[in-house]
N, C-alpha and C positions, 0 to 999 in steps of 0.2 A: 123307591125310597119309601122307608117307614114314618110313622109320626114321631119317632123318636126324636129328642132333642140331645145333641152330641154332648153339648156342655154339661147338661143336666145328667145324663147318663154317666158321663165321666167323673164328675164331681160325686157323685154318689157311690161310685165304684171304688174311690179312695178315700171315703170317710169325711168329705167335706161338709161342715154345715152350711156353707155359702160358696157360691160359685167363684167369688173373688178369692178364696182360700188357695186356689189353684195356681195363683200368680206367686205364691211365697212358698219357701220351703218348710217341712219336707213335703208338702202335697204337690208341689210343682215337679220333683223328681219322680214322686209315686204316679202322679198323673202321665207323664210321659212314658215311662216304664209299663204302665198298665194299657195305655193305648197301643204302644208297638206290640205288645205281647197278646193282648186279648180281645181287641176291637176289630170288627170288619168294617173296611173302609167303605165298601159298595152299600152298606146299611146307610150312608150319610151322602148328602149332596157334596160336590166339590167346592161349592161356596163355603159349606159349614167346615170343610176340611181346611180350606184357607184360612178361615176365622180361627180356627183351633191352633193352627200352626203359629199364626201371628201372636195369639194370646199365651200360648205356652213358651215360644221361643223368642218373642220380641223382635220377630224378623218379618217383613213383608213377604208374603208368597202367593200367588194366585195359580191354582193348579189347574192344567188343561185336560188330565187325564188321572185315572185313578193309579195308574202305574208310576206317573210322576209324584203322586202323593205319597204312594208307599215308600218310594224311594228316598224321598226327602225325610219322612220320618224315621225310617231305618238309619240313614246317615246322620242325623241331629241327635246329640245326647242331651 
């Protein structure tokens, strides 16, 4: 894993001034699309991915594998 922070990386990539901006439109949609299309899941821990999923989709999810995480992010819009 790198020392990158998933939330900060994603928020910065979609132009959010604050992390909390990603909870609201239009940043929420931008963040979901940007993450699905441009981010490498393996760069982040499964715990970070679970936290991001909960944050963006407001659904509890704990990932046991990167394959499971990738599938969940692809299926959710």
